[in-house]
Each structure stands twice: as C-alpha cells, then as structure tokens.
N, CA, C and O atoms as CSV, one atom per row, in Angstrom:
chain,resi,resn,atom,element,x,y,z
A,1,MET,N,N,-108.130,-0.382,-12.435
A,1,MET,CA,C,-106.820,-0.036,-11.968
A,1,MET,C,C,-106.565,1.410,-12.389
A,1,MET,O,O,-106.802,1.838,-13.519
A,2,SER,N,N,-106.064,2.118,-11.392
A,2,SER,CA,C,-105.745,3.500,-11.631
A,2,SER,C,C,-104.330,3.868,-11.273
A,2,SER,O,O,-103.731,3.343,-10.334
A,3,GLN,N,N,-103.844,4.750,-12.021
A,3,GLN,CA,C,-102.425,5.196,-11.864
A,3,GLN,C,C,-102.490,6.741,-11.744
A,3,GLN,O,O,-102.854,7.469,-12.668
A,4,SER,N,N,-102.128,7.146,-10.597
A,4,SER,CA,C,-102.108,8.588,-10.185
A,4,SER,C,C,-103.467,9.245,-10.477
A,4,SER,O,O,-103.480,10.373,-10.970
A,5,GLY,N,N,-104.648,8.577,-10.188
A,5,GLY,CA,C,-105.845,9.108,-10.312
A,5,GLY,C,C,-106.565,8.881,-11.615
A,5,GLY,O,O,-107.757,9.171,-11.724
A,6,ARG,N,N,-105.837,8.348,-12.644
A,6,ARG,CA,C,-106.317,8.051,-13.931
A,6,ARG,C,C,-106.572,6.670,-14.112
A,6,ARG,O,O,-105.837,5.823,-13.603
A,7,THR,N,N,-107.654,6.351,-14.867
A,7,THR,CA,C,-108.057,4.997,-15.261
A,7,THR,C,C,-107.158,4.534,-16.439
A,7,THR,O,O,-107.035,5.247,-17.435
A,8,VAL,N,N,-106.544,3.362,-16.325
A,8,VAL,CA,C,-105.629,2.824,-17.210
A,8,VAL,C,C,-106.422,1.821,-18.044
A,8,VAL,O,O,-107.135,1.003,-17.463
A,9,TYR,N,N,-106.343,1.840,-19.303
A,9,TYR,CA,C,-106.923,0.883,-20.240
A,9,TYR,C,C,-106.150,-0.374,-20.380
A,9,TYR,O,O,-104.996,-0.399,-20.807
A,10,ILE,N,N,-106.873,-1.494,-19.978
A,10,ILE,CA,C,-106.257,-2.790,-20.254
A,10,ILE,C,C,-106.971,-3.546,-21.292
A,10,ILE,O,O,-108.163,-3.781,-21.092
A,11,ALA,N,N,-106.404,-3.968,-22.393
A,11,ALA,CA,C,-107.190,-4.609,-23.492
A,11,ALA,C,C,-107.757,-5.899,-22.857
A,11,ALA,O,O,-107.078,-6.658,-22.164
A,12,GLY,N,N,-108.984,-6.068,-23.137
A,12,GLY,CA,C,-109.717,-7.406,-22.819
A,12,GLY,C,C,-110.086,-7.405,-21.340
A,12,GLY,O,O,-110.415,-8.470,-20.816
A,13,ASP,N,N,-110.055,-6.321,-20.665
A,13,ASP,CA,C,-110.406,-6.190,-19.217
A,13,ASP,C,C,-111.855,-5.750,-19.284
A,13,ASP,O,O,-112.098,-4.560,-19.486
A,14,HIS,N,N,-112.721,-6.527,-19.145
A,14,HIS,CA,C,-114.229,-6.338,-19.148
A,14,HIS,C,C,-114.836,-6.166,-17.779
A,14,HIS,O,O,-114.217,-6.559,-16.790
A,15,ASN,N,N,-115.988,-5.612,-17.679
A,15,ASN,CA,C,-116.814,-5.501,-16.457
A,15,ASN,C,C,-117.386,-6.945,-16.093
A,15,ASN,O,O,-117.817,-7.760,-16.909
A,16,VAL,N,N,-117.309,-7.102,-14.736
A,16,VAL,CA,C,-117.671,-8.482,-14.226
A,16,VAL,C,C,-118.410,-8.095,-12.889
A,16,VAL,O,O,-117.936,-7.237,-12.144
A,17,ARG,N,N,-119.616,-8.771,-12.601
A,17,ARG,CA,C,-120.358,-8.579,-11.474
A,17,ARG,C,C,-119.807,-9.583,-10.389
A,17,ARG,O,O,-119.618,-10.759,-10.700
A,18,CYS,N,N,-119.566,-9.151,-9.196
A,18,CYS,CA,C,-119.000,-9.988,-8.192
A,18,CYS,C,C,-120.188,-10.994,-7.682
A,18,CYS,O,O,-121.326,-10.617,-7.401
A,19,ASP,N,N,-119.708,-12.360,-7.612
A,19,ASP,CA,C,-120.853,-13.227,-7.233
A,19,ASP,C,C,-121.166,-13.175,-5.754
A,19,ASP,O,O,-122.061,-13.893,-5.310
A,20,VAL,N,N,-120.433,-12.312,-4.917
A,20,VAL,CA,C,-120.600,-12.267,-3.443
A,20,VAL,C,C,-121.351,-11.051,-3.211
A,20,VAL,O,O,-122.461,-11.101,-2.680
A,21,CYS,N,N,-120.795,-9.913,-3.591
A,21,CYS,CA,C,-121.487,-8.507,-3.186
A,21,CYS,C,C,-122.401,-8.006,-4.256
A,21,CYS,O,O,-123.279,-7.199,-3.949
A,22,GLY,N,N,-122.267,-8.419,-5.483
A,22,GLY,CA,C,-122.988,-7.955,-6.686
A,22,GLY,C,C,-122.478,-6.710,-7.242
A,22,GLY,O,O,-123.098,-6.291,-8.219
A,23,PHE,N,N,-121.460,-6.008,-6.827
A,23,PHE,CA,C,-121.006,-4.759,-7.390
A,23,PHE,C,C,-120.166,-5.171,-8.641
A,23,PHE,O,O,-119.745,-6.317,-8.800
A,24,VAL,N,N,-119.950,-4.106,-9.546
A,24,VAL,CA,C,-119.418,-4.388,-10.863
A,24,VAL,C,C,-118.030,-3.787,-10.715
A,24,VAL,O,O,-117.850,-2.656,-10.263
A,25,TYR,N,N,-117.088,-4.573,-11.104
A,25,TYR,CA,C,-115.526,-4.076,-11.204
A,25,TYR,C,C,-115.014,-4.651,-12.437
A,25,TYR,O,O,-115.692,-5.387,-13.154
A,26,LYS,N,N,-113.776,-4.302,-12.687
A,26,LYS,CA,C,-113.076,-4.872,-13.858
A,26,LYS,C,C,-112.576,-6.294,-13.465
A,26,LYS,O,O,-112.376,-6.647,-12.303
A,27,ARG,N,N,-112.381,-7.142,-14.678
A,27,ARG,CA,C,-112.002,-8.583,-14.369
A,27,ARG,C,C,-110.749,-8.766,-13.714
A,27,ARG,O,O,-110.526,-9.749,-13.007
A,28,SER,N,N,-109.860,-7.785,-13.937
A,28,SER,CA,C,-108.493,-7.883,-13.299
A,28,SER,C,C,-108.499,-7.741,-11.820
A,28,SER,O,O,-107.569,-8.162,-11.132
A,29,ASP,N,N,-109.652,-7.088,-11.279
A,29,ASP,CA,C,-109.781,-7.012,-9.815
A,29,ASP,C,C,-110.265,-8.266,-9.088
A,29,ASP,O,O,-110.248,-8.310,-7.858
A,30,PHE,N,N,-110.713,-9.324,-9.862
A,30,PHE,CA,C,-111.374,-10.584,-9.304
A,30,PHE,C,C,-110.416,-11.655,-9.064
A,30,PHE,O,O,-109.354,-11.682,-9.686
A,31,MET,N,N,-110.721,-12.531,-8.208
A,31,MET,CA,C,-110.072,-13.772,-7.923
A,31,MET,C,C,-111.175,-14.921,-7.806
A,31,MET,O,O,-112.311,-14.783,-7.351
A,32,MET,N,N,-110.585,-16.110,-8.325
A,32,MET,CA,C,-111.608,-17.160,-8.130
A,32,MET,C,C,-111.411,-17.880,-6.632
A,32,MET,O,O,-110.345,-18.259,-6.148
A,33,GLN,N,N,-112.473,-17.944,-6.161
A,33,GLN,CA,C,-112.453,-18.501,-4.701
A,33,GLN,C,C,-112.319,-20.092,-4.874
A,33,GLN,O,O,-112.359,-20.676,-5.957
A,34,TRP,N,N,-112.158,-20.672,-3.652
A,34,TRP,CA,C,-112.098,-22.119,-3.559
A,34,TRP,C,C,-113.408,-22.750,-3.860
A,34,TRP,O,O,-113.385,-23.942,-4.164
A,35,ASN,N,N,-114.511,-22.146,-3.822
A,35,ASN,CA,C,-115.939,-22.650,-4.052
A,35,ASN,C,C,-116.426,-22.281,-5.355
A,35,ASN,O,O,-117.620,-22.385,-5.634
A,36,ASN,N,N,-115.515,-21.832,-6.213
A,36,ASN,CA,C,-115.846,-21.505,-7.601
A,36,ASN,C,C,-116.635,-20.216,-7.775
A,36,ASN,O,O,-117.251,-20.043,-8.827
A,37,LEU,N,N,-116.655,-19.327,-6.839
A,37,LEU,CA,C,-117.233,-17.999,-6.912
A,37,LEU,C,C,-116.234,-16.969,-7.372
A,37,LEU,O,O,-115.084,-16.973,-6.934
A,38,LEU,N,N,-116.675,-16.062,-8.274
A,38,LEU,CA,C,-115.697,-15.107,-8.699
A,38,LEU,C,C,-115.802,-13.869,-7.858
A,38,LEU,O,O,-116.752,-13.114,-8.062
A,39,ALA,N,N,-114.903,-13.584,-6.917
A,39,ALA,CA,C,-115.073,-12.481,-5.899
A,39,ALA,C,C,-114.084,-11.365,-6.132
A,39,ALA,O,O,-112.940,-11.570,-6.537
A,40,CYS,N,N,-114.584,-10.165,-5.854
A,40,CYS,CA,C,-113.640,-9.000,-5.892
A,40,CYS,C,C,-112.746,-9.036,-4.680
A,40,CYS,O,O,-112.872,-9.854,-3.769
A,41,GLY,N,N,-111.799,-8.054,-4.737
A,41,GLY,CA,C,-110.668,-8.078,-3.795
A,41,GLY,C,C,-111.267,-7.910,-2.224
A,41,GLY,O,O,-110.733,-8.368,-1.213
A,42,GLU,N,N,-112.279,-7.282,-2.276
A,42,GLU,CA,C,-112.952,-6.978,-0.732
A,42,GLU,C,C,-113.688,-8.360,-0.215
A,42,GLU,O,O,-113.738,-8.724,0.960
A,43,CYS,N,N,-114.190,-8.976,-1.231
A,43,CYS,CA,C,-115.136,-10.029,-0.827
A,43,CYS,C,C,-114.289,-11.580,-0.865
A,43,CYS,O,O,-114.798,-12.618,-0.443
A,44,TYR,N,N,-113.089,-11.497,-1.380
A,44,TYR,CA,C,-112.338,-12.636,-1.412
A,44,TYR,C,C,-112.099,-13.430,-0.148
A,44,TYR,O,O,-111.579,-12.868,0.816
A,45,ASP,N,N,-112.429,-14.640,-0.097
A,45,ASP,CA,C,-112.353,-15.467,1.108
A,45,ASP,C,C,-111.519,-16.562,0.808
A,45,ASP,O,O,-111.883,-17.458,0.047
A,46,PRO,N,N,-110.277,-16.539,1.435
A,46,PRO,CA,C,-109.512,-17.825,1.190
A,46,PRO,C,C,-110.080,-19.055,1.906
A,46,PRO,O,O,-110.806,-18.959,2.896
A,47,LYS,N,N,-109.707,-20.226,1.346
A,47,LYS,CA,C,-110.233,-21.457,2.003
A,47,LYS,C,C,-109.522,-21.622,3.359
A,47,LYS,O,O,-108.314,-21.475,3.545
A,48,HIS,N,N,-110.468,-21.956,4.296
A,48,HIS,CA,C,-109.885,-22.217,5.626
A,48,HIS,C,C,-109.017,-23.533,5.725
A,48,HIS,O,O,-109.234,-24.510,5.008
A,49,PRO,N,N,-108.066,-23.480,6.625
A,49,PRO,CA,C,-107.175,-24.644,6.670
A,49,PRO,C,C,-107.811,-25.983,7.038
A,49,PRO,O,O,-107.436,-27.062,6.579
A,50,GLN,N,N,-108.847,-25.806,7.945
A,50,GLN,CA,C,-109.427,-27.010,8.498
A,50,GLN,C,C,-110.372,-27.624,7.360
A,50,GLN,O,O,-110.772,-28.781,7.497
A,51,LEU,N,N,-110.686,-26.972,6.394
A,51,LEU,CA,C,-111.454,-27.732,5.238
A,51,LEU,C,C,-110.606,-28.697,4.508
A,51,LEU,O,O,-111.145,-29.545,3.797
A,52,ASN,N,N,-109.277,-28.634,4.631
A,52,ASN,CA,C,-108.277,-29.513,3.946
A,52,ASN,C,C,-108.191,-30.803,4.809
A,52,ASN,O,O,-107.587,-31.744,4.294
A,53,ILE,N,N,-108.715,-30.977,6.056
A,53,ILE,CA,C,-108.352,-32.103,6.800
A,53,ILE,C,C,-109.310,-33.271,6.186
A,53,ILE,O,O,-110.512,-33.113,5.971
A,54,ARG,N,N,-108.627,-34.393,5.955
A,54,ARG,CA,C,-109.407,-35.600,5.560
A,54,ARG,C,C,-109.196,-36.728,6.597
A,54,ARG,O,O,-108.158,-36.953,7.218
A,55,GLY,N,N,-110.370,-37.397,6.671
A,55,GLY,CA,C,-110.313,-38.527,7.649
A,55,GLY,C,C,-109.524,-39.656,7.117
A,55,GLY,O,O,-109.081,-39.594,5.970
A,56,TYR,N,N,-109.318,-40.674,7.862
A,56,TYR,CA,C,-108.462,-41.851,7.510
A,56,TYR,C,C,-109.244,-43.031,8.106
A,56,TYR,O,O,-109.983,-42.916,9.084
A,57,VAL,N,N,-109.032,-44.130,7.465
A,57,VAL,CA,C,-109.602,-45.458,7.862
A,57,VAL,C,C,-108.773,-46.021,8.894
A,57,VAL,O,O,-107.571,-46.209,8.706
A,58,ASP,N,N,-109.417,-46.333,10.100
A,58,ASP,CA,C,-108.654,-47.037,11.105
A,58,ASP,C,C,-109.293,-48.468,11.245
A,58,ASP,O,O,-110.482,-48.644,10.978
A,59,LYS,N,N,-108.475,-49.484,11.671
A,59,LYS,CA,C,-108.858,-50.767,11.938
A,59,LYS,C,C,-109.826,-50.764,13.075
A,59,LYS,O,O,-109.552,-50.170,14.117
A,60,GLN,N,N,-110.988,-51.430,12.903
A,60,GLN,CA,C,-112.100,-51.605,13.857
A,60,GLN,C,C,-111.959,-52.943,14.522
A,60,GLN,O,O,-112.639,-53.155,15.526
A,61,SER,N,N,-111.153,-53.859,14.070
A,61,SER,CA,C,-111.039,-55.073,14.608
A,61,SER,C,C,-110.308,-55.176,15.825
A,61,SER,O,O,-109.424,-54.352,16.062
A,62,VAL,N,N,-110.592,-56.156,16.681
A,62,VAL,CA,C,-109.906,-56.362,18.001
A,62,VAL,C,C,-108.843,-57.312,17.765
A,62,VAL,O,O,-109.052,-58.380,17.189
A,63,LYS,N,N,-107.546,-56.904,18.253
A,63,LYS,CA,C,-106.446,-57.796,18.043
A,63,LYS,C,C,-106.582,-58.994,18.958
A,63,LYS,O,O,-106.934,-58.818,20.124
A,64,ASP,N,N,-106.319,-60.207,18.488
A,64,ASP,CA,C,-106.327,-61.434,19.165
A,64,ASP,C,C,-107.602,-61.777,19.876
A,64,ASP,O,O,-107.674,-62.206,21.028
A,65,ALA,N,N,-108.746,-61.504,18.939
A,65,ALA,CA,C,-110.099,-61.717,19.680
A,65,ALA,C,C,-110.300,-63.094,19.917
A,65,ALA,O,O,-109.745,-63.908,19.179
A,66,ARG,N,N,-111.090,-63.496,20.937
A,66,ARG,CA,C,-111.485,-64.873,21.274
A,66,ARG,C,C,-113.010,-64.877,21.365
A,66,ARG,O,O,-113.632,-63.980,21.934
A,67,PRO,N,N,-113.656,-66.065,20.700
A,67,PRO,CA,C,-114.953,-66.017,20.995
A,67,PRO,C,C,-115.464,-66.316,22.462
A,67,PRO,O,O,-114.877,-67.072,23.237
A,68,GLU,N,N,-116.569,-65.666,22.732
A,68,GLU,CA,C,-117.113,-65.997,24.167
A,68,GLU,C,C,-117.712,-67.361,24.276
A,68,GLU,O,O,-118.271,-67.882,23.311
A,69,SER,N,N,-117.595,-67.993,25.530
A,69,SER,CA,C,-118.037,-69.207,25.668
A,69,SER,C,C,-119.016,-69.263,26.966
A,69,SER,O,O,-118.837,-68.578,27.973
A,70,ASP,N,N,-119.974,-70.094,26.801
A,70,ASP,CA,C,-120.904,-70.244,28.062
A,70,ASP,C,C,-120.344,-71.409,28.931
A,70,ASP,O,O,-120.804,-71.585,30.058
A,71,ASN,N,N,-119.467,-72.122,28.487
A,71,ASN,CA,C,-119.006,-73.137,29.336
A,71,ASN,C,C,-117.864,-72.779,30.320
A,71,ASN,O,O,-116.798,-72.303,29.930
A,72,ASP,N,N,-118.149,-73.034,31.620
A,72,ASP,CA,C,-117.334,-72.660,32.749
A,72,ASP,C,C,-115.929,-73.442,32.653
A,72,ASP,O,O,-114.937,-72.984,33.220
A,73,ASP,N,N,-115.887,-74.511,31.994
A,73,ASP,CA,C,-114.644,-75.247,31.854
A,73,ASP,C,C,-113.504,-74.705,31.065
A,73,ASP,O,O,-112.351,-75.134,31.090
A,74,ASP,N,N,-114.016,-73.599,30.283
A,74,ASP,CA,C,-113.182,-72.859,29.480
A,74,ASP,C,C,-112.192,-72.019,30.198
A,74,ASP,O,O,-111.204,-71.536,29.646
A,75,LEU,N,N,-112.524,-71.846,31.580
A,75,LEU,CA,C,-111.652,-70.899,32.313
A,75,LEU,C,C,-110.415,-71.742,32.906
A,75,LEU,O,O,-110.288,-72.028,34.097
A,76,ARG,N,N,-109.631,-72.050,31.996
A,76,ARG,CA,C,-108.388,-72.855,32.310
A,76,ARG,C,C,-107.369,-72.027,32.960
A,76,ARG,O,O,-106.505,-72.604,33.619
A,77,PHE,N,N,-107.358,-70.890,32.871
A,77,PHE,CA,C,-106.218,-70.148,33.444
A,77,PHE,C,C,-106.506,-69.466,34.905
A,77,PHE,O,O,-105.744,-68.742,35.546
A,78,TYR,N,N,-107.775,-69.887,35.235
A,78,TYR,CA,C,-108.215,-69.292,36.612
A,78,TYR,C,C,-107.953,-70.454,37.546
A,78,TYR,O,O,-108.431,-71.566,37.322
A,79,THR,N,N,-107.236,-70.206,38.533
A,79,THR,CA,C,-107.207,-71.302,39.703
A,79,THR,C,C,-107.485,-70.608,40.925
A,79,THR,O,O,-106.768,-69.705,41.356
A,80,PRO,N,N,-108.615,-71.063,41.535
A,80,PRO,CA,C,-108.936,-70.350,42.850
A,80,PRO,C,C,-107.932,-70.626,43.923
A,80,PRO,O,O,-107.549,-71.786,44.078
A,81,THR,N,N,-107.515,-69.751,44.609
A,81,THR,CA,C,-106.633,-69.780,45.692
A,81,THR,C,C,-107.122,-69.380,47.070
A,81,THR,O,O,-107.905,-68.434,47.153
A,82,SER,N,N,-106.761,-69.964,48.056
A,82,SER,CA,C,-107.164,-69.402,49.268
A,82,SER,C,C,-105.921,-69.052,50.122
A,82,SER,O,O,-104.788,-69.301,49.709
A,83,GLY,N,N,-106.152,-68.478,51.304
A,83,GLY,CA,C,-104.892,-68.086,52.210
A,83,GLY,C,C,-103.900,-69.230,52.527
A,83,GLY,O,O,-102.688,-69.031,52.618
A,84,ASP,N,N,-104.594,-70.670,52.720
A,84,ASP,CA,C,-103.843,-71.797,53.104
A,84,ASP,C,C,-102.904,-72.008,51.918
A,84,ASP,O,O,-101.820,-72.529,52.179
A,85,ASP,N,N,-103.180,-71.661,50.582
A,85,ASP,CA,C,-102.329,-72.033,49.461
A,85,ASP,C,C,-101.121,-71.357,49.524
A,85,ASP,O,O,-100.117,-71.898,49.061
A,86,LEU,N,N,-101.061,-70.169,50.068
A,86,LEU,CA,C,-100.035,-69.326,49.964
A,86,LEU,C,C,-99.100,-69.694,51.136
A,86,LEU,O,O,-98.049,-69.077,51.304
C-alpha cells in the first residue's frame, strides 16, 4: 500500500508469492479465489456464474405405461371401418 508515494507499514502484512503469476506482493493485496488459489489483484479471477449451475434429477419413467403384447386380440379399441359404415 502506498500513500502519496510512500510505503505504509502495516503490522503483520508479510510478503506472499502469487499462486497465478509468481510475483511477490504484500498479503493485504491478495484475495482468495474460488479454486483456493491466493491471487494478486491483477490475477484475481472471480468464479464464472455458469459454474454454479447444478443439474436436477428428472423422472425417466413413462406415465401410464402399458406392456407390449404380441397378441392381435389386444387391439380392443381398433375397429376397422369402411366407406359403407359411414
């Protein structure tokens, strides 16, 4: 930190190496990223909003499912019609 060109002493503010670029800065200039990397102000990368999207479980079953049948007599609802029937 500097104030009018002078470096200001902050107790407990030690030198830290940036996990992204490797440059050394004071700890007060760093932020913890979402992926647990300690990054300087220039390298800090906020978490992208699309990384927060979570999937959801949907029902895979078919509503009112009926078993298939090989028997043609099960076609109860089908009545063949011709032009004379109308």
